[in-house]
Backbone bond lengths (Angstrom), bond angles and torsions (degrees), N, CA, C in turn:
res aa  C-N    CA-C-N  psi(-1)  N-CA   C-N-CA  omega(-1)  CA-C   N-CA-C  phi
1 M - - - 1.439 - - 1.536 107.10 -
2 G 1.315 116.74 130.63 1.456 121.59 -179.62 1.519 112.20 -77.85
3 I 1.314 115.43 166.52 1.472 121.09 -177.71 1.526 111.71 -59.54
4 G 1.346 117.04 -38.38 1.471 120.24 178.43 1.510 111.69 -63.43
5 Q 1.326 116.09 -41.25 1.455 119.95 178.19 1.530 111.00 -67.07
6 N 1.330 116.44 -38.87 1.467 120.26 178.06 1.525 110.63 -61.01
7 I 1.321 116.15 -44.83 1.468 120.60 -179.68 1.529 109.99 -62.81
8 K 1.309 116.23 -46.66 1.465 121.22 -179.36 1.538 111.00 -60.61
9 R 1.327 115.85 -45.54 1.463 120.15 -178.96 1.527 110.59 -66.65
10 A 1.324 116.73 -46.87 1.465 120.05 -179.56 1.528 110.48 -60.70
11 W 1.322 116.99 -40.28 1.466 121.36 178.93 1.529 111.25 -62.71
12 R 1.346 116.63 -42.26 1.468 120.97 178.89 1.527 110.07 -60.26
13 H 1.324 116.56 -41.67 1.461 119.95 -179.77 1.525 111.52 -71.66
14 L 1.321 116.73 -38.82 1.466 120.80 177.48 1.521 111.28 -62.55
15 G 1.332 115.95 -34.83 1.458 121.36 -177.16 1.515 114.58 -80.59
16 S 1.316 118.29 -6.90 1.468 120.98 179.44 1.521 109.08 -80.34
17 S 1.312 115.91 135.21 1.462 119.42 -174.99 1.529 111.94 -117.90
18 S 1.315 114.00 163.90 1.466 120.40 174.50 1.525 110.23 -63.85
19 A 1.332 116.90 -32.28 1.473 120.37 178.39 1.525 110.44 -63.65
20 D 1.348 116.89 -39.10 1.466 120.46 176.52 1.530 110.14 -60.84
21 A 1.322 115.65 -43.27 1.467 120.68 -179.44 1.528 110.88 -64.60
22 K 1.326 116.84 -40.18 1.467 120.20 179.98 1.523 111.68 -69.44
23 R 1.324 117.20 -31.63 1.475 119.78 175.50 1.526 110.27 -68.79
24 A 1.321 117.28 -41.39 1.464 121.22 -179.74 1.532 111.13 -71.97
25 F 1.330 115.76 -36.83 1.467 121.18 -176.94 1.529 110.17 -130.64
26 P 1.351 117.00 73.28 1.464 119.60 177.97 1.538 110.16 -68.34
27 E 1.304 114.97 169.43 1.471 120.39 -176.51 1.531 112.23 -55.30
28 A 1.325 118.16 -38.61 1.475 120.89 179.54 1.531 110.81 -62.33
29 T 1.310 117.04 -38.57 1.468 120.61 178.32 1.525 110.28 -68.84
30 L 1.332 116.79 -43.14 1.471 119.96 178.23 1.526 111.03 -60.89
31 T 1.320 116.50 -38.98 1.468 120.70 177.72 1.523 110.93 -65.09
32 A 1.327 117.03 -44.26 1.472 120.83 179.41 1.531 110.60 -62.84
33 I 1.325 117.39 -39.52 1.470 120.90 178.69 1.525 109.59 -66.22
34 T 1.326 116.99 -44.64 1.465 120.90 178.12 1.517 110.50 -56.57
35 E 1.318 116.19 -47.13 1.472 120.78 -179.86 1.524 111.67 -63.07
36 A 1.327 117.36 -38.93 1.474 120.77 179.37 1.532 110.97 -67.12
37 I 1.322 116.57 -40.55 1.468 119.52 178.25 1.526 109.85 -66.07
38 T 1.325 116.79 -46.43 1.473 121.16 -179.78 1.527 110.78 -59.43
39 A 1.316 117.70 -47.34 1.472 121.56 -179.59 1.529 110.58 -63.93
40 G 1.322 116.94 -42.92 1.461 120.44 -179.80 1.511 112.38 -63.06
41 E 1.326 116.58 -39.93 1.462 119.93 -177.72 1.525 112.51 -68.67
42 Q 1.323 117.27 -13.07 1.465 120.25 173.88 1.525 111.38 -75.27
43 T 1.332 116.74 -16.01 1.466 120.71 -174.38 1.523 113.78 -108.55
44 H 1.336 116.85 -3.10 1.470 119.97 -179.37 1.526 109.87 -149.07
45 R 1.335 115.54 171.92 1.464 120.89 -178.46 1.533 113.18 -92.46
46 G 1.311 117.46 0.49 1.457 121.03 -179.15 1.517 112.66 -75.61
47 E 1.337 114.43 162.21 1.462 122.78 174.63 1.521 106.65 -124.00
48 V 1.321 116.80 115.32 1.460 122.14 -175.94 1.528 109.20 -102.05
49 R 1.319 115.76 131.02 1.477 122.20 177.40 1.519 107.56 -126.95
50 L 1.316 117.92 127.14 1.453 122.43 179.13 1.522 108.75 -113.65
51 I 1.330 116.06 125.34 1.456 121.59 178.27 1.521 108.30 -122.25
52 V 1.326 115.36 126.09 1.462 122.77 176.69 1.523 106.91 -110.42
53 E 1.317 116.16 122.68 1.462 120.45 178.81 1.521 108.34 -115.97
54 K 1.335 116.21 123.50 1.464 119.49 -178.05 1.514 110.91 -62.50
55 A 1.333 117.27 -34.95 1.465 122.14 -179.87 1.517 108.72 -165.39
56 L 1.305 115.37 154.05 1.459 119.81 174.52 1.522 109.60 -66.52
57 P 1.330 116.83 152.34 1.462 118.15 169.23 1.537 108.33 -56.46
58 F 1.329 116.71 145.46 1.465 120.90 -173.96 1.530 112.72 -51.52
59 D 1.326 117.41 -46.97 1.472 120.20 -178.14 1.525 111.49 -60.11
60 D 1.323 117.38 -39.74 1.466 120.72 178.96 1.526 110.87 -66.25
61 A 1.330 116.85 -42.82 1.467 120.19 178.61 1.530 110.12 -62.82
62 W 1.328 116.27 -45.14 1.465 121.20 -179.51 1.528 111.52 -64.26
63 D 1.338 116.37 -40.69 1.466 121.03 -176.46 1.528 113.34 -78.72
64 G 1.314 117.16 -2.28 1.457 120.15 177.03 1.519 114.53 79.87
65 V 1.333 117.25 23.04 1.461 119.97 177.05 1.527 107.82 -59.49
66 S 1.312 116.33 127.07 1.468 120.77 -178.01 1.524 110.38 -77.01
67 N 1.302 115.30 163.36 1.455 120.95 176.60 1.524 109.68 -58.97
68 R 1.312 116.90 -41.49 1.469 121.45 179.77 1.529 111.01 -63.67
69 Q 1.324 116.42 -43.53 1.465 119.54 178.98 1.533 110.64 -61.71
70 R 1.311 116.34 -42.04 1.468 120.16 179.10 1.521 110.28 -64.73
71 A 1.339 116.98 -42.87 1.466 120.62 178.96 1.532 110.53 -60.78
72 L 1.317 116.99 -42.88 1.467 120.43 179.08 1.530 111.26 -63.41
73 A 1.329 116.68 -39.67 1.462 120.29 178.26 1.528 110.94 -64.03
74 L 1.334 117.05 -43.76 1.463 120.84 179.83 1.533 111.02 -68.71
75 F 1.318 117.22 -35.11 1.469 122.69 175.59 1.527 108.97 -55.20
76 A 1.328 115.95 -43.46 1.462 120.95 178.99 1.528 111.21 -75.29
77 D 1.325 116.71 -48.61 1.469 121.42 -175.55 1.532 112.77 -58.16
78 Y 1.323 117.28 -36.65 1.460 121.15 -176.78 1.529 113.30 -100.52
79 G 1.329 117.18 12.46 1.459 122.10 172.10 1.515 115.23 65.76
80 V 1.320 118.06 27.08 1.463 120.23 179.65 1.532 109.87 -65.39
81 W 1.307 116.13 -26.90 1.470 122.04 178.17 1.528 112.18 -75.78
82 D 1.314 117.84 -14.96 1.458 122.01 -169.24 1.522 112.59 -98.04
83 T 1.325 117.14 53.50 1.460 120.57 177.24 1.526 109.22 -108.55
84 E 1.302 115.26 156.77 1.469 122.03 -175.52 1.531 112.93 -52.49
85 D 1.319 116.69 -45.67 1.469 120.80 -175.89 1.523 113.12 -102.65
86 N 1.341 117.87 18.27 1.469 120.87 -176.98 1.527 110.42 50.95
87 C 1.336 114.14 51.13 1.462 119.57 -171.21 1.526 112.88 -125.03
88 G 1.330 117.11 27.55 1.450 119.93 179.48 1.517 112.53 -83.06
89 V 1.322 115.93 144.44 1.464 122.65 176.10 1.530 107.54 -132.11
90 L 1.322 115.72 124.66 1.454 121.04 175.59 1.516 109.46 -104.35
91 I 1.315 115.89 127.43 1.462 122.25 169.48 1.523 104.85 -104.78
92 Y 1.322 116.51 113.89 1.458 121.77 -176.89 1.522 109.69 -111.06
93 I 1.330 115.73 126.94 1.459 122.24 179.76 1.524 108.92 -117.45
94 N 1.325 115.80 123.05 1.467 123.38 175.66 1.533 105.68 -103.39
95 L 1.335 116.13 102.25 1.459 119.97 -175.07 1.526 113.85 -67.27
96 A 1.322 118.14 -35.70 1.459 120.72 -177.92 1.520 111.80 -59.40
97 E 1.330 116.13 -33.44 1.466 120.48 -178.11 1.527 112.99 -110.06
98 H 1.327 116.64 -1.44 1.471 122.15 -175.67 1.530 110.13 52.14
99 K 1.331 115.18 45.17 1.459 121.53 178.38 1.517 109.49 -113.43
100 V 1.331 114.41 151.13 1.456 121.42 -178.34 1.518 108.48 -134.50
101 D 1.318 115.68 141.59 1.459 121.45 173.13 1.508 108.45 -136.52
102 I 1.314 115.44 146.67 1.460 121.52 174.89 1.516 106.93 -120.06
103 V 1.324 115.26 129.15 1.459 121.85 176.38 1.521 106.85 -118.87
104 A 1.320 115.92 124.56 1.462 121.22 179.78 1.521 109.85 -113.30
105 D 1.316 115.48 141.06 1.451 120.83 177.78 1.529 109.94 -64.45
106 R 1.312 115.15 162.79 1.471 120.81 -173.01 1.523 113.83 -57.75
107 G 1.337 118.33 -33.06 1.461 120.01 178.95 1.525 112.01 -62.74
108 I 1.304 116.18 -35.07 1.467 121.60 -179.08 1.522 110.67 -88.80
109 D 1.319 115.79 -38.91 1.469 121.22 -176.77 1.530 112.14 -58.90
110 R 1.312 117.23 -28.25 1.476 120.88 178.47 1.525 112.09 -68.86
111 R 1.330 117.40 -23.11 1.466 121.13 -173.83 1.517 114.78 -107.70
112 I 1.340 117.14 -24.07 1.464 120.53 -176.85 1.521 107.58 -121.01
113 D 1.329 116.53 120.04 1.469 120.02 -173.37 1.526 113.09 -80.56
114 S 1.317 114.79 165.19 1.469 120.59 -176.19 1.524 112.35 -64.46
115 A 1.315 118.70 -31.35 1.466 120.74 178.78 1.537 110.72 -63.07
116 T 1.313 116.52 -36.26 1.462 120.86 178.27 1.525 109.95 -67.09
117 W 1.343 116.52 -43.49 1.463 119.58 178.10 1.525 110.81 -64.76
118 Q 1.328 117.42 -37.88 1.465 120.59 178.99 1.525 110.83 -62.62
119 A 1.323 117.08 -36.06 1.467 120.37 177.50 1.534 110.39 -63.64
120 V 1.329 116.83 -39.17 1.461 120.60 177.23 1.535 109.62 -65.21
121 C 1.326 116.37 -42.78 1.477 120.49 178.33 1.527 110.50 -59.82
122 R 1.329 117.31 -40.09 1.469 120.90 179.22 1.528 111.37 -62.88
123 T 1.328 117.05 -35.29 1.470 119.88 175.89 1.520 109.54 -52.96
124 M 1.323 115.73 -43.33 1.460 119.64 -178.54 1.520 112.09 -75.73
125 T 1.317 117.96 -50.49 1.466 119.52 -174.80 1.523 111.75 -62.86
126 E 1.319 117.57 -36.66 1.469 119.75 177.71 1.530 110.31 -67.24
127 G 1.313 116.98 -40.24 1.460 120.27 176.92 1.523 111.96 -67.53
128 F 1.332 116.14 -38.79 1.464 120.14 179.78 1.519 111.29 -61.82
129 R 1.340 116.46 -36.37 1.468 120.05 178.84 1.518 111.55 -57.68
130 D 1.337 115.55 -31.96 1.468 120.93 -179.87 1.528 112.32 -95.54
131 G 1.345 116.62 7.85 1.454 120.27 179.90 1.522 113.96 77.61
132 Q 1.323 117.09 13.56 1.465 122.06 -176.73 1.535 111.78 -93.84
133 F 1.324 116.71 59.93 1.460 120.96 -176.42 1.526 111.88 -63.98
134 H 1.321 116.90 -43.32 1.468 121.89 -178.86 1.531 110.80 -60.44
135 D 1.323 116.18 -60.05 1.461 120.51 -175.21 1.528 112.48 -65.86
136 A 1.322 117.34 -40.05 1.470 120.41 -178.35 1.527 110.98 -65.98
137 T 1.319 116.55 -41.15 1.463 119.37 -179.40 1.524 110.80 -69.97
138 L 1.322 117.02 -43.01 1.471 119.12 177.37 1.531 110.98 -63.65
139 G 1.325 117.11 -36.99 1.467 120.10 176.24 1.514 111.78 -62.52
140 A 1.311 116.85 -40.61 1.463 120.89 179.51 1.528 111.06 -69.12
141 V 1.324 117.36 -42.04 1.468 120.20 177.41 1.521 109.78 -60.67
142 K 1.321 116.18 -40.14 1.474 120.09 177.32 1.534 109.99 -61.53
143 Q 1.331 117.73 -43.46 1.465 121.18 178.71 1.530 110.90 -62.53
144 V 1.322 116.99 -43.91 1.468 120.64 179.86 1.529 109.39 -62.63
145 N 1.327 117.19 -45.95 1.466 119.99 178.49 1.521 111.77 -59.66
146 E 1.316 116.70 -40.29 1.472 120.11 179.54 1.529 111.06 -65.85
147 L 1.318 117.34 -43.87 1.473 120.45 177.56 1.531 110.55 -60.46
148 L 1.314 116.51 -44.30 1.464 119.50 179.79 1.523 111.36 -67.47
149 R 1.327 117.10 -37.11 1.468 121.06 177.23 1.533 110.47 -62.62
150 Q 1.335 117.18 -40.05 1.468 121.31 179.37 1.522 112.22 -66.76
151 H 1.311 116.34 -44.65 1.463 121.08 -172.67 1.528 114.43 -95.28
152 F 1.323 117.51 -23.24 1.457 122.50 -176.30 1.527 110.81 -140.20
153 P 1.347 116.72 62.19 1.473 118.72 -176.96 1.532 111.36 -61.48
154 A 1.322 114.82 153.56 1.464 120.46 178.22 1.518 109.55 -59.86
155 N 1.315 115.72 145.45 1.469 120.11 178.60 1.528 109.88 -133.77
156 G 1.304 116.16 45.32 1.457 121.53 -178.75 1.516 110.17 113.52
157 S 1.303 115.45 176.25 1.455 118.53 -177.40 1.528 110.42 -74.82
158 R 1.326 115.06 151.91 1.462 120.97 179.27 1.522 108.36 -154.45
159 A 1.298 114.68 164.56 1.466 119.70 -179.48 1.525 110.39 -73.40
160 N 1.325 115.92 147.99 1.460 121.49 172.93 1.528 106.33 -84.60
161 E 1.329 117.26 111.60 1.461 121.29 -170.49 1.534 114.22 -90.84
162 L 1.308 117.62 -21.84 1.466 120.71 -179.19 1.526 109.09 -126.72
163 P 1.329 117.71 146.93 1.473 119.31 177.75 1.536 110.71 -60.29
164 D 1.321 115.51 140.96 1.464 121.04 178.93 1.523 111.98 -86.58
165 K 1.320 116.88 -23.48 1.461 120.17 -178.47 1.529 109.80 -72.22
166 P 1.332 117.47 131.16 1.471 120.16 177.50 1.527 111.01 -56.48
167 L 1.306 114.89 144.61 1.447 121.33 177.75 1.529 108.24 -99.95
168 M 1.309 116.58 123.91 1.459 122.47 178.91 1.517 108.11 -101.22
169 L 1.329 116.45 118.16 1.465 120.77 178.60 1.517 110.18 -105.58
């Protein structure tokens, strides 16, 4: 990435505000997402974590950290990998760039391929282009829950290992 691109990208991230994030994901939307994750986790063994970041930290934006690299870092930082059955799934949304990445723990990654996850990401990015953050995100959570239900159906009660409420950074 050239210096001009770095400046442009860093500026875009610097210019993203918490108010923008709250408009895209108001409390009612966060509640609906929480409820969808909670309901879905009753039907499968997966643990879904959704993180919305208004913008990358300035140094990461300047240094060219990719959306995927940031998602992998957050996957580790927030312990999404640290579930009993290696069944964590992170849905990471970078609002400044309207980019989405899904990182699945090794137990899930062996069964669901990257092309399938990319299709779920497209559900969100296409909706985001039209300003449909609520519906696009709920549609993607529904898709993730369905994939986990197909490949990792519930087998009795278990502890909820990760918070269901989206994390806003």
